[in-house]
N, C-alpha and C positions, 0 to 999 in steps of 0.2 A: 815514351816518345812524345814530343810536344805536339799540341793540336795545331794543324795548319791555320794561318791567320784567317783564311776565308771561311773557316768553320767556327770561329770564335763568336760569342754573342755580340751583336752590334757590328758584325763584319761589313755591313753595307755602309757604315760610317767610318771606315778605316782609311788611313793615309799614312805615309811614311814620314815620321818626324825626325829630322836630323838632329842629333844631340847638340850640334853646334848652334842650332837656332833657339835653344832653350836659354832664356835670359837668366843670368845669375846675379844681376843687380838691376835696380830700377833705373830709368832714364834720369839724368840730372840736368835741369830740374824735372820733376815728375811730369809736368805738363809739356815737356819736350818730347814725350813718347810719340811715336808715329801713329797715325790714324788712317785707316782705310775706310772710306765712306762709300756705302752702296745705296744707291737710290733705286728702290724697287720699281717705281713707276716708270722711270726713264731707262732702267737697267744699265746704269753707268757706274763706273768706279773712279774715285778721285783719291789721291794720296796726299796727306798733309800731316800736321801735328795736332795734338790735343789743344795746344795754345790757340789754334784757329777754329776751335769747335763751333763757336757762335756762327761762323759763316755758313755752316752746313746744316744746322738744326732747322726744322720747320718753323715758320713764324709762330710766335707765342707758345713755344714748346714748354713743357713742364718736365723737369728732370726729377726722378725719384731715386734716392740713394738708400742704401742699407746702413743704418748707424750702429750696427753691432760692433762689439769690441772683442778682439781675440784675447783670450785669457791664457796665462802660463799654465797650461793644463797637464804638462808632463812632469811627473814627480817620481822620486825614488821612494820605494817602500821596503820594509824589512819583514820577513817571515818570523814567526816565533822561534824558529830554529836558527835564525841569524842570517839566512839567505837573503840576497838582494834581488830586487826585481824593479822594472820600470813600468809605471802605470800611466795610461793616458785617460784622463777623466773626460768623458764625452757628454755627461749630463749629471745633474745633481739636484738634490733638495737638502734640507737640514737633516733628513732622516735616511737618505739613501744616495749612493753614488753608483753610476754606471761607468765601468772602466774597461779598457783594453789592456791586456797584460802581455809582456814579452815572453812569458812562460806560464805553464799550467799552475793553477791554484786549486787546492782541494776545498770542497765545500766544508764549511764550519771552521776553517782555518782563520786565525787572527793575524792581521797585518798591522804594521805601525808606520805612520808617516810622522816623523819627528816624535812628539809626545802624544799624538792622537792614535787611537786604536780602532780597527774596523774588523767586522766579522764577514766572511764570504757567505752570502745567503742564497746565491743563485748563479747559474751559468747558462749561456746560450751561445754555443760555438766558442769563439775567442773573446766573447763579452762576458764580464762578470758583474754581479751586483754586490755591493758592500753596504753594510749598515754600521754607522758610527756607534761606538759603545757609549758615547755621551754626545749630547747635542753640541754642534760647533758651527762656526761660520766657514763654509767650505771655500767661498771665494777669497776670504782673508787668508786661509791656509794656502791656497794655490798661489796667491799674489806674493806671499812671503817665501814659499819654498819651491814653487814650480818654475818651469821653463816653457817658453813658447814652443808649440809643436809645429815647427816649420816643415814644409814638404821636404822629403829626403834629398831631392836634387839640389836644394839650396844649401846643403852642407858643403857643396863644392864652391860656394860663392866666395869671392875675394874679400867680401865685407867681414868685419868682426862680428861676433855673436851679438853684441849690443847694437851695432848698425843694422844687422839683419832684422832684429826684433823691432826696431824703430821703423824700418822701411816697410815692414809687413803690416803696419797699422795705418788705416786711412785717416784723413783729416776729419772725417765725420764720426770716428769711433767714440761712442758714448755709453752704450749699454752692454756691459760685459756678459759674455755667454758663448762665444764661438770658439771652435778649435781650428778654424781656418778663416782667412780673410776674404771679404767680398772683393775680389781682386780688380774688377772693372773700375772701382772707385779709387784705386791706388794712383791713377793718372791725374787726379784732381788736386790742385793746390788752392789755398784760400784766394790767391790772386786770380786764378782762373774762374772760381765761383763768383767773385765780385765782378769780373768782366762779363760773365754770362748774364748776371742780373742787370747790369747796365744796358745790355742788349735786349732786355725784356723777357729773358728766360726766367721762369719761376722754378724754385727748387723746394723740395720737401723730403722728409725721411720716413721710412718705415723700419721695422726691426725684424730680421730673421736670423736666429742663431744657427750658424753653419756647423753642421756635423760632418764627420769624416765620410759619411755615406754619400755626400755630394760628389766626392772624388773617387768613390769605390768603382771598380770595374763593373760593367754591366753583367748581369746574370740572366740566364734563360727564365728564371723564376720572375725577375722584375719585368722582363719583356712580356711574359704571359699575363701577369697580374695587372700590368698597366699602372703600377704604383711604385713609389720610391721609398726610401728611408723616411722616418718621421722627423720633422724639425719644428721648433716652436717659433711662432711669429707674433707680432703685436703691432697694432695701428691705433694711435690715439684718436679721440673724438675730433680734435681740432684738425688733424691731418685728413681723416676721412671726410670731414665736411669740406675742406679745401679741395680735395681730389674730386669729390662729387660736383662741386661748383665748377671746377675746371672742365669736367666732362660735359656738363650742361652747356657750357660756353663754347664747346667744340674745340678746346685747346688740345693739341696732340700730347699724349703722355708717353714719355720715353723712360723706360726702366734702365737704370744704370746697373747692369749685371744680371745674371740669371737668378740670383737670390731675390733681388727686388722684383723681378718679373714673376717669380713663383709666389711671392707674398701677395702682390696685387691680384693675381688671378685666383688665389686661394680665398681671398677675402670678399669676392664679389657675390652679391645676392641680388638677383633680379636687376642686374645692370648697375648696382650701386655698391660702393665700398662700405662694408660693415665694420665699425671700430671694435676693438677688443683684442683679447689674447686667443690664440688658436694653435692647432697642430695641423700641419699639412704633410701629405705624402704624394702630392700632385706630380704626375709624370707628364711633362709637356713634350710632345713629339709630333712629327708630321701627321696631319689630320686633325690636330687640336684647333678649336675655334677660339681665337683670342677675344676677350670681352672688355678688357680694360687697357691693355698695353698696345700702343700704336707703333712703337719703335724700340730699338734696343741698342745700348752701348755694351760691348762685351769684349773680353780678351780672346785669344786664340787657345783653344782647349785641346786636351789630349785626344788621340784617336779613340773611337768606339766608346764614347762616354755619353752619359745622359745630358751633359752640358752641351755637347755638340748637337745632340738630337733636338734640344730646345731651340738652338739657333736655327736648325733646319726647319723647325715648325713655323718659322717666320718667313723663310725664303725658299724652302724646298731642299730636299737632299742633294740633288745634282748641283744646284746653285751654290749651296754652302761648300761643297767640295771644290767647286771651281774657284770660289773666293779664297779658300785656304791654299789652293794651288798658286793663285796669284800672289798671295802673301809670302809664300815660300820663295817664289821666283824673285820677288822684290826684296828679299832678305829681311822680312819682318821678324821680330823676336817673339817667341811664343811663351805661354804659360804665365805664372803669377806675376813676375816682374817684366813681362813682355809688353808688346805694343797692343793696340786695340782696334776695334771696328765699330763704326756707327751704321746701323741699318735703319733707314727711314722710309 
C-alpha cells in the first residue's frame, strides 16, 4: 500500500506539479525564459524575462555562477559472463570509481568498459565501488564512451539526443565533474552576461560538482541528521579575494542556483570566503542563518526536495509555497529546462 503524501518525508514542502508544467526544452533563446521576481523587503512579485534581469537586481550586485561541466557519465559495461549492465559513474579518481548500477553486481566480479577492466571491491545499497585493474584516465574514458545522464523526464523531450546534451550544458561549463547541470545558469547567454556587466553587475564563478544526491528524494535520516550527500567544491584564491572584497564593500552577493549557494555558505570561515578544495554536506533549510548569500536566482524544483527547502530558508516555507502557487497559476514552466525566480 503506498504511503499517503502527507506522511512522506518533507511533506510540509509538498505541492502538486502538473506534468504539463514540466519543461521538455529550454526557452529559445535561453534568456527569453520567464522570470518571477520576489522582493522580500517590499513583498512584491513582478513577472518578466531573464533578458530584463538587470532591471531587478540590487545596485552593484555580484552574481556567482557554478562553472561545473556535466560529464557523459552513463556507460555500458559487460560482466565476465557476457551480461550487459548500465553504470552511472558518480565519482572517480585514477584508482577508484563510485557507480550506480541498473542491476546487482557481486563483490569481486570483474567488469569491462570497452578494453578497460574493473573489479567490484565494495557495495553500499545500490552504490558500488570499482577499482581499475590498471591505471587509466577516467574522464577520457567517459568522454569517449559515455552518454550524458539526463533527468528521466527529458527523455520525452522533442529535442534530439545531441540537442538535449548541448542544451543541458551552461555557457559557464568549464570544470568537468558533474552528473547533473546547475540548472539556474541555463537561462544565461553570453549576450545577457555582457549586458549585465554593462549595467555594473559583477560576475564570478565557483565550482561544485553536482551529484545525483542533489535530486534524490528526502529521507527521514537526512531530515534527522541535518546533512545531505557529499559533494566536492573548489574556489580559487583570486575568486575568494574578489568575493571578500565585494563583501567588505557592501555589494549584495546573489547566488545563481542552489549549488552556488551551498558552495559559498560551505566555504565561509569567520565571515570570509576561504579558497581551496573541500567537501560539503551542508543542508540549508528554514532556520539556517545565511552568512554570505544575500539573494538567489533559482529554478522551480520538485516537491518535497532539499532544493525547495533551501529556497524556503531564504523566504520561509509558507512564502515559498505561495510563490510556487503563483508560478503555477501564471503557467510558468518547471524543473531543469523551465523558468526561474529571483529572490532579492
